[in-house]
LODREN-485376 format. One record per residue (C-alpha): residue number from 1; residue in one letter; chain; x, y, z. Coordinates in Angstrom, 3 decimals, m for minus. Example, Ala and Ser with C-alpha at 12.3 -4.5 7.8 and 13.67 -1.06 7.14 Angstrom:
{pt 1; "A"; "A"; {12.300; m4.500; 7.800}}
{pt 2; "S"; "A"; {13.670; m1.060; 7.140}}
# end
This chain:
{pt 1; "M"; "A"; {107.516; 80.107; 87.134}}
{pt 2; "K"; "A"; {106.388; 80.734; 90.699}}
{pt 3; "M"; "A"; {107.383; 84.104; 92.162}}
{pt 4; "L"; "A"; {107.182; 84.850; 95.880}}
{pt 5; "I"; "A"; {106.819; 88.561; 96.620}}
{pt 6; "T"; "A"; {107.295; 89.426; 100.275}}
{pt 7; "G"; "A"; {105.767; 92.707; 101.432}}
{pt 8; "G"; "A"; {103.441; 92.626; 98.433}}
{pt 9; "A"; "A"; {100.638; 94.451; 100.237}}
{pt 10; "G"; "A"; {102.871; 97.402; 101.060}}
{pt 11; "F"; "A"; {103.676; 100.492; 99.040}}
{pt 12; "I"; "A"; {106.321; 99.540; 96.478}}
{pt 13; "G"; "A"; {105.517; 95.847; 96.747}}
{pt 14; "C"; "A"; {101.912; 96.208; 95.618}}
{pt 15; "N"; "A"; {102.976; 98.423; 92.719}}
{pt 16; "F"; "A"; {105.324; 95.611; 91.691}}
{pt 17; "V"; "A"; {102.591; 92.968; 92.107}}
{pt 18; "H"; "A"; {100.279; 94.902; 89.799}}
{pt 19; "Q"; "A"; {103.014; 95.056; 87.165}}
{pt 20; "M"; "A"; {103.696; 91.330; 87.449}}
{pt 21; "V"; "A"; {100.022; 90.468; 87.085}}
{pt 22; "E"; "A"; {99.872; 92.581; 83.921}}
{pt 23; "K"; "A"; {102.799; 90.643; 82.462}}
{pt 24; "Q"; "A"; {101.064; 87.307; 83.156}}
{pt 25; "D"; "A"; {104.433; 85.559; 83.048}}
{pt 26; "H"; "A"; {104.491; 84.241; 86.611}}
{pt 27; "E"; "A"; {102.398; 82.545; 89.250}}
{pt 28; "I"; "A"; {102.326; 85.158; 92.028}}
{pt 29; "V"; "A"; {102.358; 84.415; 95.756}}
{pt 30; "I"; "A"; {102.201; 87.345; 98.199}}
{pt 31; "F"; "A"; {103.631; 86.916; 101.698}}
{pt 32; "D"; "A"; {102.905; 89.888; 103.933}}
{pt 33; "K"; "A"; {102.655; 90.488; 107.679}}
{pt 34; "L"; "A"; {100.087; 93.269; 107.127}}
{pt 35; "T"; "A"; {101.660; 95.830; 109.417}}
{pt 36; "Y"; "A"; {100.160; 99.325; 109.747}}
{pt 37; "A"; "A"; {101.776; 100.337; 106.424}}
{pt 38; "A"; "A"; {100.249; 97.497; 104.372}}
{pt 39; "N"; "A"; {96.693; 97.085; 103.175}}
{pt 40; "P"; "A"; {95.217; 93.987; 101.481}}
{pt 41; "D"; "A"; {92.609; 96.259; 99.877}}
{pt 42; "Y"; "A"; {95.395; 97.488; 97.583}}
{pt 43; "L"; "A"; {95.201; 94.064; 95.916}}
{pt 44; "N"; "A"; {91.405; 93.766; 95.640}}
{pt 45; "D"; "A"; {91.351; 94.390; 91.894}}
{pt 46; "I"; "A"; {93.746; 91.495; 91.239}}
{pt 47; "K"; "A"; {93.024; 89.100; 94.115}}
{pt 48; "S"; "A"; {91.709; 86.395; 91.764}}
{pt 49; "K"; "A"; {95.073; 86.391; 90.005}}
{pt 50; "I"; "A"; {97.328; 85.996; 93.032}}
{pt 51; "E"; "A"; {97.697; 83.847; 96.122}}
{pt 52; "F"; "A"; {97.913; 85.769; 99.392}}
{pt 53; "I"; "A"; {99.474; 84.316; 102.535}}
{pt 54; "K"; "A"; {99.674; 86.342; 105.720}}
{pt 55; "G"; "A"; {103.008; 85.873; 107.430}}
{pt 56; "D"; "A"; {106.157; 87.434; 108.853}}
{pt 57; "I"; "A"; {109.604; 86.987; 107.322}}
{pt 58; "G"; "A"; {110.878; 87.160; 110.893}}
{pt 59; "D"; "A"; {109.142; 83.797; 111.496}}
{pt 60; "S"; "A"; {111.566; 81.150; 110.234}}
{pt 61; "E"; "A"; {108.977; 78.349; 110.172}}
{pt 62; "A"; "A"; {106.481; 80.417; 108.191}}
{pt 63; "V"; "A"; {109.194; 81.396; 105.714}}
{pt 64; "K"; "A"; {110.204; 77.760; 105.253}}
{pt 65; "N"; "A"; {106.623; 76.737; 104.499}}
{pt 66; "V"; "A"; {105.968; 79.466; 101.960}}
{pt 67; "M"; "A"; {109.245; 79.061; 100.046}}
{pt 68; "K"; "A"; {109.111; 75.301; 99.439}}
{pt 69; "D"; "A"; {108.262; 75.423; 95.730}}
{pt 70; "C"; "A"; {109.123; 78.990; 94.712}}
{pt 71; "D"; "A"; {111.438; 79.663; 91.773}}
{pt 72; "M"; "A"; {112.038; 83.361; 92.443}}
{pt 73; "V"; "A"; {111.841; 85.547; 95.530}}
{pt 74; "V"; "A"; {111.604; 89.347; 95.542}}
{pt 75; "N"; "A"; {111.946; 90.726; 99.068}}
{pt 76; "F"; "A"; {110.101; 94.008; 99.570}}
{pt 77; "A"; "A"; {109.236; 93.172; 103.189}}
{pt 78; "A"; "A"; {110.848; 95.699; 105.529}}
{pt 79; "E"; "A"; {110.329; 98.272; 108.207}}
{pt 80; "T"; "A"; {111.197; 101.501; 106.414}}
{pt 81; "H"; "A"; {110.319; 104.654; 108.338}}
{pt 82; "V"; "A"; {113.368; 106.450; 109.727}}
{pt 83; "D"; "A"; {111.484; 108.201; 112.548}}
{pt 84; "R"; "A"; {110.076; 104.897; 113.789}}
{pt 85; "S"; "A"; {113.541; 103.323; 113.630}}
{pt 86; "I"; "A"; {114.898; 106.030; 115.911}}
{pt 87; "E"; "A"; {112.145; 105.262; 118.436}}
{pt 88; "D"; "A"; {112.360; 101.437; 118.229}}
{pt 89; "P"; "A"; {115.424; 100.061; 116.375}}
{pt 90; "G"; "A"; {114.829; 96.469; 117.453}}
{pt 91; "V"; "A"; {111.777; 96.009; 115.221}}
{pt 92; "F"; "A"; {113.898; 97.033; 112.228}}
{pt 93; "V"; "A"; {116.682; 94.609; 113.070}}
{pt 94; "K"; "A"; {114.206; 91.741; 113.417}}
{pt 95; "T"; "A"; {112.448; 92.340; 110.110}}
{pt 96; "D"; "A"; {115.162; 93.808; 107.928}}
{pt 97; "V"; "A"; {118.117; 91.683; 109.088}}
{pt 98; "I"; "A"; {116.743; 88.517; 110.707}}
{pt 99; "G"; "A"; {113.932; 88.346; 108.163}}
{pt 100; "T"; "A"; {116.431; 88.551; 105.316}}
{pt 101; "Y"; "A"; {118.514; 85.841; 106.969}}
{pt 102; "N"; "A"; {115.459; 83.554; 107.135}}
{pt 103; "L"; "A"; {114.790; 84.073; 103.438}}
{pt 104; "L"; "A"; {118.414; 83.463; 102.462}}
{pt 105; "E"; "A"; {118.594; 80.233; 104.432}}
{pt 106; "N"; "A"; {115.623; 78.892; 102.494}}
{pt 107; "V"; "A"; {117.030; 80.122; 99.200}}
{pt 108; "R"; "A"; {119.870; 77.690; 99.934}}
{pt 109; "K"; "A"; {117.621; 74.908; 101.177}}
{pt 110; "Y"; "A"; {115.183; 74.906; 98.278}}
{pt 111; "D"; "A"; {117.558; 75.854; 95.444}}
{pt 112; "V"; "A"; {115.627; 78.996; 94.544}}
{pt 113; "E"; "A"; {116.709; 80.200; 91.090}}
{pt 114; "K"; "A"; {116.882; 83.922; 91.910}}
{pt 115; "Y"; "A"; {116.539; 86.089; 94.979}}
{pt 116; "L"; "A"; {116.265; 89.879; 94.681}}
{pt 117; "Q"; "A"; {116.782; 92.078; 97.734}}
{pt 118; "I"; "A"; {115.076; 95.467; 97.686}}
{pt 119; "S"; "A"; {117.349; 98.025; 99.330}}
{pt 120; "T"; "A"; {117.679; 101.804; 99.467}}
{pt 121; "D"; "A"; {120.045; 104.639; 98.618}}
{pt 122; "E"; "A"; {120.059; 105.456; 102.337}}
{pt 123; "V"; "A"; {122.612; 102.714; 102.977}}
{pt 124; "Y"; "A"; {125.218; 104.993; 101.362}}
{pt 125; "G"; "A"; {124.582; 107.861; 103.744}}
{pt 126; "S"; "A"; {124.766; 111.495; 102.663}}
{pt 127; "I"; "A"; {126.769; 112.968; 99.769}}
{pt 128; "D"; "A"; {127.524; 116.664; 99.239}}
{pt 129; "N"; "A"; {128.538; 116.478; 95.582}}
{pt 130; "G"; "A"; {128.321; 113.916; 92.821}}
{pt 131; "S"; "A"; {126.391; 110.659; 92.969}}
{pt 132; "F"; "A"; {126.803; 107.278; 94.607}}
{pt 133; "T"; "A"; {127.737; 104.326; 92.421}}
{pt 134; "E"; "A"; {127.358; 100.687; 93.348}}
{pt 135; "K"; "A"; {131.034; 100.708; 94.388}}
{pt 136; "S"; "A"; {130.557; 103.529; 96.912}}
{pt 137; "N"; "A"; {131.122; 102.743; 100.567}}
{pt 138; "I"; "A"; {128.137; 101.957; 102.776}}
{pt 139; "D"; "A"; {127.783; 104.543; 105.553}}
{pt 140; "P"; "A"; {124.244; 104.452; 107.042}}
{pt 141; "S"; "A"; {123.078; 107.223; 109.361}}
{pt 142; "S"; "A"; {119.906; 105.834; 110.976}}
{pt 143; "P"; "A"; {118.864; 102.524; 112.541}}
{pt 144; "Y"; "A"; {116.644; 102.014; 109.477}}
{pt 145; "S"; "A"; {119.417; 102.464; 106.931}}
{pt 146; "A"; "A"; {121.785; 100.454; 109.131}}
{pt 147; "S"; "A"; {119.316; 97.547; 109.186}}
{pt 148; "K"; "A"; {119.029; 97.674; 105.402}}
{pt 149; "A"; "A"; {122.803; 97.896; 105.037}}
{pt 150; "G"; "A"; {123.178; 94.887; 107.325}}
{pt 151; "A"; "A"; {120.763; 92.946; 105.143}}
{pt 152; "D"; "A"; {122.662; 93.952; 101.994}}
{pt 153; "V"; "A"; {125.968; 92.795; 103.416}}
{pt 154; "L"; "A"; {124.390; 89.500; 104.449}}
{pt 155; "V"; "A"; {122.930; 88.980; 100.968}}
{pt 156; "S"; "A"; {126.315; 89.626; 99.368}}
{pt 157; "A"; "A"; {128.018; 87.290; 101.825}}
{pt 158; "Y"; "A"; {125.611; 84.476; 100.979}}
{pt 159; "H"; "A"; {126.565; 84.867; 97.340}}
{pt 160; "K"; "A"; {130.283; 84.824; 98.070}}
{pt 161; "T"; "A"; {130.140; 81.999; 100.596}}
{pt 162; "Y"; "A"; {127.381; 79.741; 99.282}}
{pt 163; "G"; "A"; {126.963; 80.894; 95.699}}
{pt 164; "A"; "A"; {123.409; 82.055; 96.468}}
{pt 165; "P"; "A"; {121.750; 83.462; 93.292}}
{pt 166; "V"; "A"; {121.174; 86.967; 94.609}}
{pt 167; "I"; "A"; {120.780; 90.469; 93.213}}
{pt 168; "I"; "A"; {120.376; 93.743; 95.141}}
{pt 169; "T"; "A"; {118.619; 96.898; 93.950}}
{pt 170; "R"; "A"; {118.994; 100.231; 95.721}}
{pt 171; "S"; "A"; {116.459; 102.860; 94.756}}
{pt 172; "S"; "A"; {116.133; 106.530; 95.509}}
{pt 173; "N"; "A"; {113.097; 108.006; 97.317}}
{pt 174; "N"; "A"; {109.909; 106.460; 95.946}}
{pt 175; "F"; "A"; {106.552; 108.193; 95.646}}
{pt 176; "G"; "A"; {103.260; 107.207; 94.076}}
{pt 177; "P"; "A"; {100.003; 105.377; 94.852}}
{pt 178; "Y"; "A"; {99.526; 103.094; 97.867}}
{pt 179; "Q"; "A"; {102.127; 104.760; 100.131}}
{pt 180; "F"; "A"; {101.161; 105.001; 103.796}}
{pt 181; "P"; "A"; {100.957; 108.694; 104.816}}
{pt 182; "E"; "A"; {103.921; 108.845; 107.157}}
{pt 183; "K"; "A"; {106.408; 109.704; 104.394}}
{pt 184; "L"; "A"; {106.751; 113.266; 103.132}}
{pt 185; "I"; "A"; {104.747; 113.268; 99.897}}
{pt 186; "P"; "A"; {101.603; 111.369; 100.950}}
{pt 187; "L"; "A"; {101.601; 112.996; 104.393}}
{pt 188; "F"; "A"; {101.777; 116.472; 102.924}}
{pt 189; "I"; "A"; {99.157; 115.703; 100.265}}
{pt 190; "L"; "A"; {96.627; 114.461; 102.809}}
{pt 191; "N"; "A"; {97.434; 117.233; 105.282}}
{pt 192; "A"; "A"; {97.044; 119.883; 102.613}}
{pt 193; "I"; "A"; {93.732; 118.433; 101.433}}
{pt 194; "Q"; "A"; {92.489; 118.675; 105.034}}
{pt 195; "N"; "A"; {94.038; 122.132; 105.605}}
{pt 196; "K"; "A"; {96.388; 120.738; 108.252}}
{pt 197; "E"; "A"; {99.942; 121.939; 108.862}}
{pt 198; "L"; "A"; {102.788; 120.485; 106.797}}
{pt 199; "P"; "A"; {105.709; 119.844; 109.212}}
{pt 200; "V"; "A"; {108.978; 120.512; 107.367}}
{pt 201; "Y"; "A"; {112.149; 119.298; 109.090}}
{pt 202; "G"; "A"; {114.909; 121.853; 109.710}}
{pt 203; "D"; "A"; {115.328; 124.358; 106.891}}
{pt 204; "G"; "A"; {113.643; 122.109; 104.320}}
{pt 205; "K"; "A"; {116.754; 122.043; 102.134}}
{pt 206; "N"; "A"; {117.482; 118.300; 102.443}}
{pt 207; "V"; "A"; {117.754; 116.941; 98.896}}
{pt 208; "R"; "A"; {116.377; 113.635; 97.666}}
{pt 209; "D"; "A"; {116.399; 111.984; 94.253}}
{pt 210; "W"; "A"; {112.741; 111.104; 93.670}}
{pt 211; "I"; "A"; {111.485; 108.173; 91.592}}
{pt 212; "Y"; "A"; {107.919; 107.237; 90.717}}
{pt 213; "A"; "A"; {107.272; 103.812; 92.252}}
{pt 214; "P"; "A"; {106.133; 102.158; 88.983}}
{pt 215; "D"; "A"; {109.439; 103.229; 87.392}}
{pt 216; "N"; "A"; {111.368; 101.692; 90.265}}
{pt 217; "C"; "A"; {109.352; 98.481; 89.913}}
{pt 218; "A"; "A"; {110.201; 98.312; 86.233}}
{pt 219; "G"; "A"; {113.856; 98.690; 87.214}}
{pt 220; "V"; "A"; {113.534; 95.910; 89.778}}
{pt 221; "Y"; "A"; {112.110; 93.597; 87.137}}
{pt 222; "T"; "A"; {114.887; 94.530; 84.715}}
{pt 223; "A"; "A"; {117.495; 93.668; 87.346}}
{pt 224; "L"; "A"; {115.703; 90.409; 88.159}}
{pt 225; "M"; "A"; {115.521; 89.279; 84.538}}
{pt 226; "K"; "A"; {118.717; 90.738; 83.095}}
{pt 227; "G"; "A"; {120.990; 91.463; 86.048}}
{pt 228; "K"; "A"; {124.111; 89.523; 86.909}}
{pt 229; "L"; "A"; {123.983; 87.376; 90.025}}
{pt 230; "G"; "A"; {125.880; 88.832; 92.965}}
{pt 231; "E"; "A"; {125.608; 92.385; 91.662}}
{pt 232; "V"; "A"; {124.067; 95.593; 93.028}}
{pt 233; "Y"; "A"; {122.034; 97.942; 90.816}}
{pt 234; "N"; "A"; {121.170; 101.549; 91.690}}
{pt 235; "I"; "A"; {117.761; 102.740; 90.494}}
{pt 236; "G"; "A"; {117.466; 106.523; 90.610}}
{pt 237; "G"; "A"; {114.838; 108.812; 89.173}}
{pt 238; "G"; "A"; {117.139; 111.679; 88.222}}
{pt 239; "N"; "A"; {114.835; 114.123; 90.020}}
{pt 240; "E"; "A"; {116.822; 115.846; 92.769}}
{pt 241; "K"; "A"; {114.598; 118.204; 94.698}}
{pt 242; "N"; "A"; {114.696; 119.494; 98.250}}
{pt 243; "N"; "A"; {111.839; 118.978; 100.669}}
{pt 244; "L"; "A"; {110.712; 122.593; 100.479}}
{pt 245; "E"; "A"; {110.412; 122.397; 96.678}}
{pt 246; "I"; "A"; {108.237; 119.305; 97.017}}
{pt 247; "T"; "A"; {106.132; 121.013; 99.671}}
{pt 248; "H"; "A"; {105.445; 124.067; 97.514}}
{pt 249; "M"; "A"; {104.652; 121.871; 94.503}}
{pt 250; "I"; "A"; {101.999; 119.986; 96.481}}
{pt 251; "L"; "A"; {100.456; 123.188; 97.868}}
{pt 252; "D"; "A"; {100.423; 124.858; 94.455}}
{pt 253; "T"; "A"; {98.830; 121.848; 92.761}}
{pt 254; "L"; "A"; {96.099; 121.672; 95.397}}
{pt 255; "G"; "A"; {95.628; 125.451; 95.480}}
{pt 256; "K"; "A"; {96.535; 125.665; 99.156}}
{pt 257; "P"; "A"; {98.307; 128.562; 100.934}}
{pt 258; "D"; "A"; {101.963; 128.551; 101.958}}
{pt 259; "N"; "A"; {101.022; 129.380; 105.544}}
{pt 260; "L"; "A"; {100.234; 125.682; 106.038}}
{pt 261; "I"; "A"; {103.999; 125.123; 106.155}}
{pt 262; "K"; "A"; {105.397; 124.706; 109.669}}
{pt 263; "F"; "A"; {109.142; 124.335; 110.191}}
{pt 264; "V"; "A"; {109.906; 121.845; 112.969}}
{pt 265; "E"; "A"; {113.017; 120.589; 114.743}}
{pt 266; "D"; "A"; {115.228; 118.578; 112.428}}
{pt 267; "R"; "A"; {115.285; 114.791; 112.547}}
{pt 268; "L"; "A"; {118.199; 113.157; 114.395}}
{pt 269; "G"; "A"; {120.978; 112.124; 112.021}}
{pt 270; "H"; "A"; {119.141; 113.654; 109.054}}
{pt 271; "D"; "A"; {121.124; 113.063; 105.840}}
{pt 272; "R"; "A"; {121.523; 116.218; 103.777}}
{pt 273; "R"; "A"; {121.545; 114.845; 100.241}}
{pt 274; "Y"; "A"; {121.086; 111.557; 98.395}}
{pt 275; "S"; "A"; {122.031; 111.032; 94.775}}
{pt 276; "L"; "A"; {122.381; 107.849; 92.725}}
{pt 277; "D"; "A"; {124.253; 107.053; 89.539}}
{pt 278; "S"; "A"; {121.989; 104.629; 87.621}}
{pt 279; "T"; "A"; {124.302; 104.052; 84.650}}
{pt 280; "K"; "A"; {124.729; 100.363; 85.453}}
{pt 281; "I"; "A"; {121.051; 99.399; 85.236}}
{pt 282; "M"; "A"; {120.484; 101.684; 82.277}}
{pt 283; "K"; "A"; {122.973; 99.521; 80.391}}
{pt 284; "L"; "A"; {120.455; 96.691; 80.858}}
{pt 285; "G"; "A"; {117.861; 98.735; 78.962}}
{pt 286; "W"; "A"; {115.958; 100.436; 81.792}}
{pt 287; "K"; "A"; {115.176; 104.123; 82.166}}
{pt 288; "P"; "A"; {112.434; 106.064; 83.987}}
{pt 289; "E"; "A"; {109.329; 106.489; 81.844}}
{pt 290; "H"; "A"; {107.474; 109.146; 83.835}}
{pt 291; "K"; "A"; {108.303; 112.838; 84.084}}
{pt 292; "F"; "A"; {108.378; 113.972; 87.695}}
{pt 293; "E"; "A"; {105.887; 116.805; 87.173}}
{pt 294; "D"; "A"; {103.343; 114.435; 85.610}}
{pt 295; "A"; "A"; {103.907; 111.702; 88.189}}
{pt 296; "I"; "A"; {103.488; 114.007; 91.198}}
{pt 297; "K"; "A"; {100.178; 115.265; 89.776}}
{pt 298; "Q"; "A"; {99.022; 111.675; 89.207}}
{pt 299; "T"; "A"; {100.004; 110.873; 92.782}}
{pt 300; "I"; "A"; {98.119; 113.848; 94.200}}
{pt 301; "N"; "A"; {95.033; 112.886; 92.195}}
{pt 302; "W"; "A"; {95.285; 109.271; 93.404}}
{pt 303; "Y"; "A"; {95.239; 110.377; 97.041}}
{pt 304; "K"; "A"; {92.329; 112.727; 96.380}}
{pt 305; "D"; "A"; {90.395; 109.868; 94.778}}
{pt 306; "N"; "A"; {91.337; 107.322; 97.458}}
{pt 307; "I"; "A"; {91.280; 109.442; 100.606}}
{pt 308; "T"; "A"; {88.788; 107.051; 102.230}}
{pt 309; "L"; "A"; {91.546; 104.418; 102.406}}
{pt 310; "F"; "A"; {93.211; 106.657; 104.981}}
{pt 311; "S"; "A"; {90.138; 107.687; 106.966}}
{pt 312; "K"; "A"; {91.773; 106.506; 110.210}}
{pt 313; "F"; "A"; {94.917; 108.507; 109.587}}
# end
């Protein structure tokens, strides 16, 4: 069984690749553009067990060539940083929407057995109370989440129109090893280690449901193997914490003072709270395996041990 993993040199993608190599059930092909947020060094320990092809899912010809004999496709490839999407939305549309379209067209052409689209809880927008289910309305707030929502709708339409064998997973905020330090947790870890300021948006009370990336990857694989075609599966960690709580946890773990915290102007269109109901995928036998407190400490230690990977940051 040949599995194509797009974006496999990025954060969540490379965590998933490592899990797939451990399972030894699939021939693994990585297709990655190697943007600023990806790093082929993340795959050095397993490079003899995978095939790596540099390429862009926005390039229709390159996608056609790489998908010719693949049985499964898992699409992690995406532009994901909200701040960057506010500055340059077009890049997000090209990768997240047009790139997904290119993949779907070749799913049809080559009769791929399964295609799994990696999405995000951000497509739902913000929720004051309760949790989003897979039936909740899509209401994105940023160009990033809008591009991911557009891709989701396209994936679903290909199933309804062409019978494409697709599945969508939407996860909550991921953290863990290999994440480029532009997102809150790795940025604050590296800043704290270097005694730099930690810029907290607004009042710091924006709430996210955090999931350790390896747990999300296990959920993705569960959906891929056991999920029903055409369905969406939420994958949440069950760890709702606001940004200020996370900030203090990082500082306390590293033994750094609170005066490193600097409150800055809030992000445009900043969602207040995300929360996912993961009942549906749990019925397939998945649940998070890592306690948040243990996983955040493991993550902090990983960045301490691998700080040289981010020497240019």
